[in-house]
C-alpha positions as CSV (number, residue, x, y, z in Angstrom):
1,X,-60.7,47.9,-95.7
2,X,-60.1,48.2,-91.7
3,X,-62.4,45.6,-90.0
4,X,-62.7,45.3,-85.9
5,X,-63.3,41.8,-84.8
6,X,-64.6,40.4,-81.8
7,X,-65.7,37.3,-80.1
8,X,-66.9,35.6,-76.9
9,X,-65.5,32.6,-76.1
10,X,-68.1,30.2,-78.1
11,X,-66.9,32.5,-81.2
12,X,-63.3,32.6,-80.6
13,X,-62.0,29.6,-82.8
14,X,-64.1,31.1,-85.9
15,X,-62.7,34.5,-85.1
16,X,-59.3,33.3,-85.7
17,X,-60.2,31.4,-88.7
18,X,-61.6,34.9,-90.4
19,X,-59.0,36.9,-88.9
20,X,-56.6,35.1,-90.6
21,X,-58.5,34.9,-93.8
22,X,-59.3,38.6,-93.7
23,X,-55.7,39.6,-93.3
24,X,-54.6,37.2,-96.2
25,X,-57.3,39.2,-98.3
26,X,-55.4,41.9,-97.6
27,X,-57.4,43.9,-95.0
28,X,-56.4,45.4,-91.6
29,X,-58.0,43.6,-88.7
30,X,-58.5,45.2,-85.3
31,X,-58.8,42.2,-83.2
32,X,-60.9,43.4,-79.9
33,X,-60.9,40.0,-78.3
34,X,-61.4,37.9,-77.2
35,X,-58.1,36.2,-77.3
36,X,-58.7,32.8,-75.7
37,X,-61.6,30.2,-74.7
38,X,-62.2,31.2,-71.1
39,X,-65.7,32.1,-70.4
40,X,-66.5,35.5,-70.7
41,X,-69.5,38.4,-71.5
42,X,-70.2,38.6,-75.0
43,X,-71.7,42.5,-74.6
44,X,-68.4,43.3,-73.8
45,X,-66.9,42.6,-77.2
46,X,-70.0,43.8,-79.0
47,X,-69.5,47.0,-77.5
48,X,-66.0,47.3,-78.2
49,X,-66.2,46.5,-82.1
50,X,-69.4,48.6,-82.4
51,X,-67.7,51.6,-80.7
52,X,-64.6,51.0,-83.0
53,X,-66.9,51.1,-86.1
54,X,-69.4,53.7,-84.7
55,X,-66.2,56.2,-84.1
56,X,-64.8,55.5,-87.3
57,X,-62.0,53.2,-85.9
58,X,-63.0,50.6,-88.4
59,X,-64.9,50.6,-91.7
60,X,-66.7,47.3,-90.9
61,X,-67.3,44.9,-87.9
62,X,-67.4,41.3,-87.3
63,X,-68.8,39.6,-84.1
64,X,-69.1,35.9,-83.3
65,X,-70.6,34.0,-80.5
66,X,-72.3,30.9,-80.3
67,X,-75.5,31.8,-82.4
68,X,-74.6,35.4,-83.4
69,X,-77.9,36.6,-81.8
70,X,-76.4,37.9,-78.7
71,X,-73.8,39.9,-80.2
72,X,-76.3,41.4,-82.4
73,X,-78.7,42.7,-80.1
74,X,-75.9,44.2,-77.8
75,X,-74.0,45.9,-80.8
76,X,-77.6,47.6,-81.8
77,X,-77.5,49.2,-78.6
78,X,-74.4,51.4,-80.1
79,X,-75.6,54.7,-81.9
80,X,-75.0,54.1,-85.2
81,X,-74.8,50.7,-85.6
82,X,-76.6,48.6,-88.0
83,X,-75.6,44.9,-86.9
84,X,-77.2,41.8,-88.8
85,X,-77.1,38.1,-87.7
86,X,-76.9,36.2,-90.8
87,X,-77.0,32.6,-91.6
88,X,-76.5,32.5,-95.3
89,X,-74.7,33.9,-98.0
90,X,-77.7,35.9,-99.6
91,X,-78.6,37.4,-96.2
92,X,-74.9,38.4,-95.7
93,X,-74.8,40.2,-99.1
94,X,-78.3,42.0,-99.0
95,X,-77.9,43.3,-95.6
96,X,-74.9,45.5,-97.1
97,X,-76.8,46.1,-100.5
98,X,-80.0,47.1,-98.9
99,X,-79.7,47.9,-95.3
100,X,-76.1,49.0,-95.1
101,X,-75.5,47.0,-92.4
102,X,-71.8,48.0,-90.8
103,X,-71.7,44.9,-88.1
104,X,-71.8,41.2,-89.5
105,X,-72.8,39.0,-86.4
106,X,-72.4,35.2,-87.0
107,X,-72.9,32.1,-84.8
108,X,-69.9,29.4,-84.4
109,X,-72.3,26.8,-83.3
110,X,-74.5,27.3,-86.1
111,X,-72.6,27.7,-89.5
112,X,-69.5,25.9,-90.8
113,X,-66.2,27.5,-91.3
114,X,-66.7,27.3,-95.1
115,X,-69.9,29.4,-95.2
116,X,-68.6,31.6,-92.7
117,X,-65.6,32.9,-94.8
118,X,-68.2,33.1,-98.0
119,X,-70.3,35.3,-95.8
120,X,-67.4,37.7,-94.5
121,X,-66.3,38.2,-98.0
122,X,-69.7,38.9,-99.3
123,X,-70.2,41.3,-96.5
124,X,-66.9,42.9,-97.1
125,X,-67.2,43.4,-100.7
126,X,-70.9,44.1,-101.4
127,X,-71.3,47.8,-101.5
128,X,-74.5,49.6,-100.3
129,X,-76.8,50.3,-103.2
130,X,-78.1,53.4,-101.6
131,X,-81.3,55.2,-103.8
132,X,-84.5,54.1,-102.5
133,X,-82.9,52.2,-99.7
134,X,-81.1,55.3,-98.2
135,X,-84.5,56.7,-97.1
136,X,-85.2,53.5,-95.4
137,X,-82.3,53.6,-93.7
138,X,-82.6,57.3,-92.8
139,X,-85.7,56.5,-91.2
140,X,-84.4,53.5,-89.5
141,X,-81.7,55.6,-88.2
142,X,-84.1,58.4,-87.0
143,X,-85.4,56.3,-84.6
144,X,-82.2,56.4,-82.5
145,X,-82.7,60.3,-82.1
């Protein structure tokens, strides 16, 4: 699977850990920055990752900032994106299974590295269930029109 990843300075360290983990698991990772801990603006990286997913340059996206909240708000401004800020494994799996989320947003300052690794694995490996959930996704995505 091809994953687009991005982070601001508050999520840089976790991005690097997750990127290494995903590559070792056999995934292709498109690292869209940031590439150090210098202060930067999270909406810039949220947009890069969201556009990569929306334009089908990546299958899924992962965004990391201090809390994950800013990234999720910014990413959801891009047409076709369903970004979810998650803080536990159940939510990371269910946001794929029921909501067909295509971008996972995490907060480096609020979750530990081990939990983040489990969450990204669940997000990547959990399929969308479809069925009754598809009509809800269709309704939600119609709001963009």
